[in-house]
PyMOL Python script that loads the backbone (N, CA, C, O; Angstrom):
from pymol import cmd

cmd.read_pdbstr("""\
ATOM      1  N   MET A   1      79.435 -15.297 -10.399  1.00  0.00           N
ATOM      2  CA  MET A   1      80.189 -15.457 -11.652  1.00  0.00           C
ATOM      3  C   MET A   1      80.637 -16.666 -11.995  1.00  0.00           C
ATOM      4  O   MET A   1      80.275 -17.136 -13.074  1.00  0.00           O
ATOM      5  N   ILE A   2      81.421 -17.321 -11.227  1.00  0.00           N
ATOM      6  CA  ILE A   2      81.803 -18.488 -11.329  1.00  0.00           C
ATOM      7  C   ILE A   2      80.913 -19.735 -11.616  1.00  0.00           C
ATOM      8  O   ILE A   2      81.178 -20.734 -12.285  1.00  0.00           O
ATOM      9  N   ILE A   3      79.724 -19.385 -10.890  1.00  0.00           N
ATOM     10  CA  ILE A   3      78.329 -20.775 -10.850  1.00  0.00           C
ATOM     11  C   ILE A   3      78.044 -20.482 -12.478  1.00  0.00           C
ATOM     12  O   ILE A   3      78.028 -21.515 -13.148  1.00  0.00           O
ATOM     13  N   LEU A   4      77.854 -19.444 -13.098  1.00  0.00           N
ATOM     14  CA  LEU A   4      77.335 -19.218 -14.299  1.00  0.00           C
ATOM     15  C   LEU A   4      78.029 -19.851 -15.686  1.00  0.00           C
ATOM     16  O   LEU A   4      77.492 -20.310 -16.694  1.00  0.00           O
ATOM     17  N   SER A   5      79.566 -19.675 -15.298  1.00  0.00           N
ATOM     18  CA  SER A   5      80.401 -20.094 -16.253  1.00  0.00           C
ATOM     19  C   SER A   5      80.685 -21.638 -15.796  1.00  0.00           C
ATOM     20  O   SER A   5      81.717 -22.045 -16.330  1.00  0.00           O
ATOM     21  N   THR A   6      80.120 -22.518 -15.037  1.00  0.00           N
ATOM     22  CA  THR A   6      80.100 -23.805 -14.629  1.00  0.00           C
ATOM     23  C   THR A   6      78.728 -24.632 -15.206  1.00  0.00           C
ATOM     24  O   THR A   6      78.608 -25.857 -15.252  1.00  0.00           O
ATOM     25  N   GLY A   7      77.787 -23.678 -15.606  1.00  0.00           N
ATOM     26  CA  GLY A   7      76.595 -24.198 -15.799  1.00  0.00           C
ATOM     27  C   GLY A   7      75.692 -24.902 -14.810  1.00  0.00           C
ATOM     28  O   GLY A   7      74.832 -25.732 -15.102  1.00  0.00           O
ATOM     29  N   PHE A   8      76.018 -24.436 -13.534  1.00  0.00           N
ATOM     30  CA  PHE A   8      75.158 -24.934 -12.495  1.00  0.00           C
ATOM     31  C   PHE A   8      73.901 -23.851 -12.328  1.00  0.00           C
ATOM     32  O   PHE A   8      73.994 -22.637 -12.505  1.00  0.00           O
ATOM     33  N   GLY A   9      72.822 -24.515 -11.983  1.00  0.00           N
ATOM     34  CA  GLY A   9      71.583 -23.759 -11.615  1.00  0.00           C
ATOM     35  C   GLY A   9      71.142 -23.183 -12.686  1.00  0.00           C
ATOM     36  O   GLY A   9      71.516 -23.466 -13.824  1.00  0.00           O
ATOM     37  N   ASN A  10      69.996 -22.009 -12.279  1.00  0.00           N
ATOM     38  CA  ASN A  10      69.406 -21.182 -13.524  1.00  0.00           C
ATOM     39  C   ASN A  10      69.860 -20.247 -13.871  1.00  0.00           C
ATOM     40  O   ASN A  10      69.161 -19.542 -14.599  1.00  0.00           O
ATOM     41  N   GLY A  11      71.163 -19.812 -13.545  1.00  0.00           N
ATOM     42  CA  GLY A  11      71.786 -18.806 -14.111  1.00  0.00           C
ATOM     43  C   GLY A  11      71.517 -17.344 -13.071  1.00  0.00           C
ATOM     44  O   GLY A  11      72.088 -17.221 -11.987  1.00  0.00           O
ATOM     45  N   ILE A  12      70.700 -16.465 -13.547  1.00  0.00           N
ATOM     46  CA  ILE A  12      70.024 -15.443 -13.088  1.00  0.00           C
ATOM     47  C   ILE A  12      69.577 -15.525 -11.701  1.00  0.00           C
ATOM     48  O   ILE A  12      69.910 -14.693 -10.856  1.00  0.00           O
ATOM     49  N   ILE A  13      68.874 -16.460 -11.481  1.00  0.00           N
ATOM     50  CA  ILE A  13      67.986 -16.745 -10.175  1.00  0.00           C
ATOM     51  C   ILE A  13      69.138 -17.281  -9.282  1.00  0.00           C
ATOM     52  O   ILE A  13      69.251 -16.786  -8.160  1.00  0.00           O
ATOM     53  N   THR A  14      69.941 -18.180  -9.651  1.00  0.00           N
ATOM     54  CA  THR A  14      70.930 -18.508  -8.704  1.00  0.00           C
ATOM     55  C   THR A  14      72.139 -17.389  -8.368  1.00  0.00           C
ATOM     56  O   THR A  14      72.780 -17.447  -7.319  1.00  0.00           O
ATOM     57  N   THR A  15      72.305 -16.639  -9.121  1.00  0.00           N
ATOM     58  CA  THR A  15      73.128 -15.379  -8.914  1.00  0.00           C
ATOM     59  C   THR A  15      72.766 -14.438  -8.022  1.00  0.00           C
ATOM     60  O   THR A  15      73.481 -13.891  -7.182  1.00  0.00           O
ATOM     61  N   LEU A  16      71.183 -14.215  -8.329  1.00  0.00           N
ATOM     62  CA  LEU A  16      70.673 -13.187  -7.404  1.00  0.00           C
ATOM     63  C   LEU A  16      70.598 -13.616  -6.021  1.00  0.00           C
ATOM     64  O   LEU A  16      70.832 -12.920  -5.033  1.00  0.00           O
ATOM     65  N   PHE A  17      70.225 -14.907  -6.052  1.00  0.00           N
ATOM     66  CA  PHE A  17      70.254 -15.693  -4.564  1.00  0.00           C
ATOM     67  C   PHE A  17      71.287 -15.477  -3.781  1.00  0.00           C
ATOM     68  O   PHE A  17      71.138 -14.996  -2.657  1.00  0.00           O
ATOM     69  N   ILE A  18      72.843 -15.910  -4.434  1.00  0.00           N
ATOM     70  CA  ILE A  18      73.923 -15.795  -3.917  1.00  0.00           C
ATOM     71  C   ILE A  18      74.225 -14.082  -3.545  1.00  0.00           C
ATOM     72  O   ILE A  18      74.771 -13.811  -2.476  1.00  0.00           O
ATOM     73  N   LEU A  19      73.901 -13.187  -4.327  1.00  0.00           N
ATOM     74  CA  LEU A  19      74.188 -11.828  -4.010  1.00  0.00           C
ATOM     75  C   LEU A  19      73.186 -11.474  -2.910  1.00  0.00           C
ATOM     76  O   LEU A  19      73.542 -10.697  -2.023  1.00  0.00           O
ATOM     77  N   LEU A  20      71.833 -12.045  -2.911  1.00  0.00           N
ATOM     78  CA  LEU A  20      71.154 -11.696  -1.609  1.00  0.00           C
ATOM     79  C   LEU A  20      71.679 -12.112  -0.286  1.00  0.00           C
ATOM     80  O   LEU A  20      71.495 -11.443   0.731  1.00  0.00           O
ATOM     81  N   ILE A  21      72.455 -13.432  -0.324  1.00  0.00           N
ATOM     82  CA  ILE A  21      72.824 -13.941   0.691  1.00  0.00           C
ATOM     83  C   ILE A  21      73.966 -13.201   1.301  1.00  0.00           C
ATOM     84  O   ILE A  21      74.108 -12.938   2.495  1.00  0.00           O
ATOM     85  N   THR A  22      74.915 -12.845   0.117  1.00  0.00           N
ATOM     86  CA  THR A  22      76.154 -12.133   0.504  1.00  0.00           C
ATOM     87  C   THR A  22      75.550 -10.773   1.155  1.00  0.00           C
ATOM     88  O   THR A  22      75.975 -10.535   2.286  1.00  0.00           O
ATOM     89  N   LEU A  23      74.784 -10.008   0.706  1.00  0.00           N
ATOM     90  CA  LEU A  23      74.325  -8.810   1.176  1.00  0.00           C
ATOM     91  C   LEU A  23      73.654  -8.738   2.730  1.00  0.00           C
ATOM     92  O   LEU A  23      73.604  -7.773   3.494  1.00  0.00           O
ATOM     93  N   LEU A  24      73.192 -10.024   2.899  1.00  0.00           N
ATOM     94  CA  LEU A  24      72.722 -10.019   4.415  1.00  0.00           C
ATOM     95  C   LEU A  24      73.781 -10.354   5.173  1.00  0.00           C
ATOM     96  O   LEU A  24      73.864  -9.848   6.292  1.00  0.00           O
ATOM     97  N   LEU A  25      74.638 -11.129   4.785  1.00  0.00           N
ATOM     98  CA  LEU A  25      75.634 -11.644   5.767  1.00  0.00           C
ATOM     99  C   LEU A  25      76.443 -10.290   5.752  1.00  0.00           C
ATOM    100  O   LEU A  25      76.799 -10.114   6.918  1.00  0.00           O
ATOM    101  N   MET A  26      76.937  -9.160   4.896  1.00  0.00           N
ATOM    102  CA  MET A  26      77.455  -8.158   5.282  1.00  0.00           C
ATOM    103  C   MET A  26      76.550  -7.143   6.025  1.00  0.00           C
ATOM    104  O   MET A  26      77.085  -6.243   6.672  1.00  0.00           O
ATOM    105  N   ILE A  27      75.361  -7.238   5.968  1.00  0.00           N
ATOM    106  CA  ILE A  27      74.830  -6.273   6.769  1.00  0.00           C
ATOM    107  C   ILE A  27      74.720  -6.805   8.404  1.00  0.00           C
ATOM    108  O   ILE A  27      74.613  -6.047   9.368  1.00  0.00           O
ATOM    109  N   PHE A  28      74.767  -8.116   8.455  1.00  0.00           N
ATOM    110  CA  PHE A  28      74.904  -8.496   9.904  1.00  0.00           C
ATOM    111  C   PHE A  28      76.273  -8.406  10.667  1.00  0.00           C
ATOM    112  O   PHE A  28      76.357  -8.255  11.886  1.00  0.00           O
ATOM    113  N   ARG A  29      77.255  -8.509   9.870  1.00  0.00           N
ATOM    114  CA  ARG A  29      78.263  -8.301  10.235  1.00  0.00           C
ATOM    115  C   ARG A  29      78.819  -7.065  10.575  1.00  0.00           C
ATOM    116  O   ARG A  29      79.590  -6.893  11.519  1.00  0.00           O
ATOM    117  N   LYS A  30      78.337  -6.012   9.631  1.00  0.00           N
ATOM    118  CA  LYS A  30      78.256  -4.582   9.895  1.00  0.00           C
ATOM    119  C   LYS A  30      77.686  -4.250  11.373  1.00  0.00           C
ATOM    120  O   LYS A  30      78.327  -3.446  12.049  1.00  0.00           O
ATOM    121  N   LYS A  31      76.491  -4.839  11.916  1.00  0.00           N
ATOM    122  CA  LYS A  31      76.002  -4.600  12.960  1.00  0.00           C
ATOM    123  C   LYS A  31      76.593  -4.990  13.962  1.00  0.00           C
ATOM    124  O   LYS A  31      76.499  -4.273  14.957  1.00  0.00           O
ATOM    125  N   TYR A  32      77.446  -6.316  14.058  1.00  0.00           N
ATOM    126  CA  TYR A  32      78.279  -6.717  15.067  1.00  0.00           C
ATOM    127  C   TYR A  32      79.316  -5.936  15.326  1.00  0.00           C
ATOM    128  O   TYR A  32      79.710  -5.667  16.461  1.00  0.00           O
ATOM    129  N   ILE A  33      79.808  -5.536  14.276  1.00  0.00           N
ATOM    130  CA  ILE A  33      81.063  -4.417  14.280  1.00  0.00           C
ATOM    131  C   ILE A  33      80.542  -3.007  15.136  1.00  0.00           C
ATOM    132  O   ILE A  33      81.102  -2.499  16.107  1.00  0.00           O
ATOM    133  N   PHE A  34      79.542  -2.643  14.590  1.00  0.00           N
ATOM    134  CA  PHE A  34      79.153  -1.300  15.215  1.00  0.00           C
ATOM    135  C   PHE A  34      78.781  -1.751  16.753  1.00  0.00           C
ATOM    136  O   PHE A  34      79.200  -1.081  17.697  1.00  0.00           O
ATOM    137  N   LYS A  35      78.091  -2.751  16.924  1.00  0.00           N
ATOM    138  CA  LYS A  35      77.617  -3.221  18.634  1.00  0.00           C
ATOM    139  C   LYS A  35      78.777  -3.208  19.327  1.00  0.00           C
ATOM    140  O   LYS A  35      78.878  -2.530  20.349  1.00  0.00           O
ATOM    141  N   GLY A  36      79.868  -4.014  18.818  1.00  0.00           N
ATOM    142  CA  GLY A  36      81.277  -3.943  19.285  1.00  0.00           C
ATOM    143  C   GLY A  36      81.902  -2.710  19.764  1.00  0.00           C
ATOM    144  O   GLY A  36      82.405  -2.576  20.879  1.00  0.00           O
ATOM    145  N   LEU A  37      81.836  -1.784  18.816  1.00  0.00           N
ATOM    146  CA  LEU A  37      82.177  -0.228  19.155  1.00  0.00           C
ATOM    147  C   LEU A  37      81.400   0.373  20.136  1.00  0.00           C
ATOM    148  O   LEU A  37      81.976   1.163  20.885  1.00  0.00           O
ATOM    149  N   ALA A  38      80.180   0.160  20.297  1.00  0.00           N
ATOM    150  CA  ALA A  38      79.163   0.667  21.092  1.00  0.00           C
ATOM    151  C   ALA A  38      79.668   0.419  22.353  1.00  0.00           C
ATOM    152  O   ALA A  38      79.758   1.417  23.070  1.00  0.00           O
ATOM    153  N   ILE A  39      80.147  -1.005  22.987  1.00  0.00           N
ATOM    154  CA  ILE A  39      80.095  -1.542  24.108  1.00  0.00           C
ATOM    155  C   ILE A  39      81.823  -0.907  24.410  1.00  0.00           C
ATOM    156  O   ILE A  39      82.060  -0.600  25.578  1.00  0.00           O
ATOM    157  N   VAL A  40      82.898  -0.741  23.433  1.00  0.00           N
ATOM    158  CA  VAL A  40      84.071  -0.237  23.824  1.00  0.00           C
ATOM    159  C   VAL A  40      84.076   1.174  24.118  1.00  0.00           C
ATOM    160  O   VAL A  40      84.864   1.708  24.899  1.00  0.00           O
ATOM    161  N   ASN A  41      82.926   1.918  23.291  1.00  0.00           N
ATOM    162  CA  ASN A  41      82.911   3.672  23.556  1.00  0.00           C
ATOM    163  C   ASN A  41      82.100   3.670  24.885  1.00  0.00           C
ATOM    164  O   ASN A  41      82.124   4.813  25.342  1.00  0.00           O
ATOM    165  N   LYS A  42      81.376   2.805  25.695  1.00  0.00           N
ATOM    166  CA  LYS A  42      80.736   2.735  26.738  1.00  0.00           C
ATOM    167  C   LYS A  42      81.673   2.652  27.783  1.00  0.00           C
ATOM    168  O   LYS A  42      81.406   3.052  28.916  1.00  0.00           O
ATOM    169  N   ILE A  43      82.901   2.090  27.429  1.00  0.00           N
ATOM    170  CA  ILE A  43      83.758   1.714  28.515  1.00  0.00           C
ATOM    171  C   ILE A  43      84.916   2.941  28.439  1.00  0.00           C
ATOM    172  O   ILE A  43      85.419   3.313  29.499  1.00  0.00           O
ATOM    173  N   ILE A  44      85.313   3.538  27.217  1.00  0.00           N
ATOM    174  CA  ILE A  44      86.342   4.349  27.215  1.00  0.00           C
ATOM    175  C   ILE A  44      85.935   5.536  27.246  1.00  0.00           C
ATOM    176  O   ILE A  44      86.298   6.312  28.130  1.00  0.00           O
ATOM    177  N   LEU A  45      85.150   5.856  26.327  1.00  0.00           N
ATOM    178  CA  LEU A  45      84.788   7.555  26.176  1.00  0.00           C
ATOM    179  C   LEU A  45      83.718   8.128  27.108  1.00  0.00           C
ATOM    180  O   LEU A  45      82.694   7.541  27.457  1.00  0.00           O
ATOM    181  N   PRO A  46      84.070   9.259  27.432  1.00  0.00           N
ATOM    182  CA  PRO A  46      83.082  10.059  28.915  1.00  0.00           C
ATOM    183  C   PRO A  46      81.848   9.889  28.286  1.00  0.00           C
ATOM    184  O   PRO A  46      81.738   9.694  27.075  1.00  0.00           O
ATOM    185  N   SER A  47      80.869   9.959  29.107  1.00  0.00           N
ATOM    186  CA  SER A  47      79.549  10.563  28.823  1.00  0.00           C
ATOM    187  C   SER A  47      79.161  11.829  28.923  1.00  0.00           C
ATOM    188  O   SER A  47      79.458  12.500  29.911  1.00  0.00           O
ATOM    189  N   LEU A  48      78.477  12.293  27.951  1.00  0.00           N
ATOM    190  CA  LEU A  48      78.350  13.593  27.758  1.00  0.00           C
ATOM    191  C   LEU A  48      76.510  13.975  27.921  1.00  0.00           C
ATOM    192  O   LEU A  48      75.899  14.925  27.431  1.00  0.00           O
ATOM    193  N   ILE A  49      75.976  12.823  28.801  1.00  0.00           N
ATOM    194  CA  ILE A  49      74.509  13.046  28.521  1.00  0.00           C
ATOM    195  C   ILE A  49      74.001  14.305  29.567  1.00  0.00           C
ATOM    196  O   ILE A  49      72.948  14.925  29.417  1.00  0.00           O
ATOM    197  N   LEU A  50      75.013  14.541  30.680  1.00  0.00           N
ATOM    198  CA  LEU A  50      74.505  15.443  31.667  1.00  0.00           C
ATOM    199  C   LEU A  50      74.860  17.016  31.133  1.00  0.00           C
ATOM    200  O   LEU A  50      74.245  17.993  31.561  1.00  0.00           O
ATOM    201  N   LYS A  51      75.776  17.090  30.291  1.00  0.00           N
ATOM    202  CA  LYS A  51      76.170  18.362  29.884  1.00  0.00           C
ATOM    203  C   LYS A  51      75.123  19.085  28.975  1.00  0.00           C
ATOM    204  O   LYS A  51      74.243  18.396  28.460  1.00  0.00           O
ATOM    205  N   ASP A  52      75.164  20.434  28.744  1.00  0.00           N
ATOM    206  CA  ASP A  52      74.458  21.043  27.824  1.00  0.00           C
ATOM    207  C   ASP A  52      75.311  21.386  26.485  1.00  0.00           C
ATOM    208  O   ASP A  52      76.399  21.945  26.346  1.00  0.00           O
ATOM    209  N   LEU A  53      74.519  20.907  25.680  1.00  0.00           N
ATOM    210  CA  LEU A  53      74.931  20.488  24.343  1.00  0.00           C
ATOM    211  C   LEU A  53      75.504  21.876  23.707  1.00  0.00           C
ATOM    212  O   LEU A  53      76.473  21.799  22.952  1.00  0.00           O
ATOM    213  N   SER A  54      75.103  22.749  23.908  1.00  0.00           N
ATOM    214  CA  SER A  54      75.443  24.270  23.349  1.00  0.00           C
ATOM    215  C   SER A  54      76.856  24.801  23.815  1.00  0.00           C
ATOM    216  O   SER A  54      77.679  25.529  23.260  1.00  0.00           O
ATOM    217  N   LYS A  55      76.828  24.098  25.169  1.00  0.00           N
ATOM    218  CA  LYS A  55      78.412  24.650  25.921  1.00  0.00           C
ATOM    219  C   LYS A  55      79.793  23.721  25.786  1.00  0.00           C
ATOM    220  O   LYS A  55      80.930  23.821  26.246  1.00  0.00           O
ATOM    221  N   LEU A  56      79.050  22.682  24.841  1.00  0.00           N
ATOM    222  CA  LEU A  56      80.505  21.889  24.612  1.00  0.00           C
ATOM    223  C   LEU A  56      81.666  22.299  23.904  1.00  0.00           C
ATOM    224  O   LEU A  56      81.661  23.147  23.011  1.00  0.00           O
ATOM    225  N   LYS A  57      82.741  21.633  24.349  1.00  0.00           N
ATOM    226  CA  LYS A  57      83.800  22.222  23.372  1.00  0.00           C
ATOM    227  C   LYS A  57      84.031  21.272  22.009  1.00  0.00           C
ATOM    228  O   LYS A  57      83.187  20.396  21.820  1.00  0.00           O
ATOM    229  N   VAL A  58      84.897  21.374  21.257  1.00  0.00           N
ATOM    230  CA  VAL A  58      85.007  21.121  19.795  1.00  0.00           C
ATOM    231  C   VAL A  58      85.249  19.721  19.912  1.00  0.00           C
ATOM    232  O   VAL A  58      84.606  19.044  19.110  1.00  0.00           O
ATOM    233  N   TYR A  59      86.094  19.023  20.786  1.00  0.00           N
ATOM    234  CA  TYR A  59      86.668  17.814  20.799  1.00  0.00           C
ATOM    235  C   TYR A  59      85.391  17.051  21.558  1.00  0.00           C
ATOM    236  O   TYR A  59      85.133  15.874  21.304  1.00  0.00           O
ATOM    237  N   GLU A  60      84.706  17.746  22.406  1.00  0.00           N
ATOM    238  CA  GLU A  60      83.474  16.954  22.923  1.00  0.00           C
ATOM    239  C   GLU A  60      82.233  16.959  21.993  1.00  0.00           C
ATOM    240  O   GLU A  60      81.331  16.122  21.952  1.00  0.00           O
ATOM    241  N   LYS A  61      82.363  17.918  21.365  1.00  0.00           N
ATOM    242  CA  LYS A  61      81.128  17.887  20.064  1.00  0.00           C
ATOM    243  C   LYS A  61      81.789  16.458  18.962  1.00  0.00           C
ATOM    244  O   LYS A  61      81.013  15.675  18.415  1.00  0.00           O
ATOM    245  N   LEU A  62      82.831  16.395  18.863  1.00  0.00           N
ATOM    246  CA  LEU A  62      83.301  15.181  17.982  1.00  0.00           C
ATOM    247  C   LEU A  62      82.904  13.867  18.722  1.00  0.00           C
ATOM    248  O   LEU A  62      82.221  12.969  18.229  1.00  0.00           O
ATOM    249  N   ILE A  63      83.395  13.886  19.893  1.00  0.00           N
ATOM    250  CA  ILE A  63      83.081  12.421  20.624  1.00  0.00           C
ATOM    251  C   ILE A  63      81.468  12.466  20.766  1.00  0.00           C
ATOM    252  O   ILE A  63      81.023  11.322  20.683  1.00  0.00           O
ATOM    253  N   PHE A  64      80.688  13.216  20.912  1.00  0.00           N
ATOM    254  CA  PHE A  64      79.363  13.305  20.767  1.00  0.00           C
ATOM    255  C   PHE A  64      78.886  12.790  19.348  1.00  0.00           C
ATOM    256  O   PHE A  64      78.108  11.848  19.194  1.00  0.00           O
ATOM    257  N   GLY A  65      79.307  13.337  18.604  1.00  0.00           N
ATOM    258  CA  GLY A  65      78.963  12.788  17.323  1.00  0.00           C
ATOM    259  C   GLY A  65      79.229  11.387  16.668  1.00  0.00           C
ATOM    260  O   GLY A  65      78.481  10.706  15.967  1.00  0.00           O
ATOM    261  N   TYR A  66      80.680  11.122  17.155  1.00  0.00           N
ATOM    262  CA  TYR A  66      80.979   9.845  16.933  1.00  0.00           C
ATOM    263  C   TYR A  66      80.265   8.657  17.824  1.00  0.00           C
ATOM    264  O   TYR A  66      80.152   7.509  17.396  1.00  0.00           O
ATOM    265  N   ARG A  67      79.847   9.036  18.978  1.00  0.00           N
ATOM    266  CA  ARG A  67      78.934   8.056  19.758  1.00  0.00           C
ATOM    267  C   ARG A  67      77.615   7.961  18.823  1.00  0.00           C
ATOM    268  O   ARG A  67      77.208   6.917  18.312  1.00  0.00           O
ATOM    269  N   TYR A  68      77.073   9.125  18.705  1.00  0.00           N
ATOM    270  CA  TYR A  68      75.852   9.274  18.238  1.00  0.00           C
ATOM    271  C   TYR A  68      75.874   8.315  17.084  1.00  0.00           C
ATOM    272  O   TYR A  68      75.035   7.416  17.143  1.00  0.00           O
ATOM    273  N   TRP A  69      76.643   8.335  16.090  1.00  0.00           N
ATOM    274  CA  TRP A  69      76.734   7.703  14.716  1.00  0.00           C
ATOM    275  C   TRP A  69      77.025   6.156  14.958  1.00  0.00           C
ATOM    276  O   TRP A  69      76.564   5.336  14.165  1.00  0.00           O
ATOM    277  N   VAL A  70      77.704   5.800  15.929  1.00  0.00           N
ATOM    278  CA  VAL A  70      78.079   4.382  16.229  1.00  0.00           C
ATOM    279  C   VAL A  70      76.913   3.931  16.758  1.00  0.00           C
ATOM    280  O   VAL A  70      76.665   2.798  16.345  1.00  0.00           O
ATOM    281  N   THR A  71      75.972   4.427  17.619  1.00  0.00           N
ATOM    282  CA  THR A  71      74.754   4.310  18.121  1.00  0.00           C
ATOM    283  C   THR A  71      73.820   3.865  17.212  1.00  0.00           C
ATOM    284  O   THR A  71      73.223   2.791  17.291  1.00  0.00           O
ATOM    285  N   LYS A  72      73.682   4.803  16.238  1.00  0.00           N
ATOM    286  CA  LYS A  72      72.638   4.643  15.233  1.00  0.00           C
ATOM    287  C   LYS A  72      72.764   3.554  14.437  1.00  0.00           C
ATOM    288  O   LYS A  72      71.719   3.093  13.976  1.00  0.00           O
ATOM    289  N   ASN A  73      74.027   2.913  14.102  1.00  0.00           N
ATOM    290  CA  ASN A  73      74.399   1.902  13.374  1.00  0.00           C
ATOM    291  C   ASN A  73      74.179   0.945  13.997  1.00  0.00           C
ATOM    292  O   ASN A  73      73.759  -0.055  13.415  1.00  0.00           O
ATOM    293  N   SER A  74      74.356   0.943  15.160  1.00  0.00           N
ATOM    294  CA  SER A  74      74.453  -0.765  15.795  1.00  0.00           C
ATOM    295  C   SER A  74      72.994  -0.756  16.261  1.00  0.00           C
ATOM    296  O   SER A  74      72.799  -1.629  17.106  1.00  0.00           O
ATOM    297  N   LEU A  75      72.043  -0.115  15.997  1.00  0.00           N
ATOM    298  CA  LEU A  75      70.531  -0.281  16.137  1.00  0.00           C
ATOM    299  C   LEU A  75      69.716  -0.855  15.486  1.00  0.00           C
ATOM    300  O   LEU A  75      68.532  -0.835  15.822  1.00  0.00           O
TER     301      LEU A  75
END
""", "prot")
cmd.dss("prot")
cmd.show_as("cartoon", "prot")
cmd.util.cbc("prot")
cmd.orient("prot")
């Protein structure tokens, strides 16, 4: 918006280009945050891969869901 008010560039094209770059930076930043969380989860949280999912306790289901969500967003 500041670019439009200064008269720099072609207005709409410049604004769309800047918005696209900003969106890409936000996506990459999000991915790195979730990759970091995945590493921390691997170190701190217990592995539930060998347990039967139907016999998990409530807090174990929460941990499993959280780990799944972080893993899905880090890929």
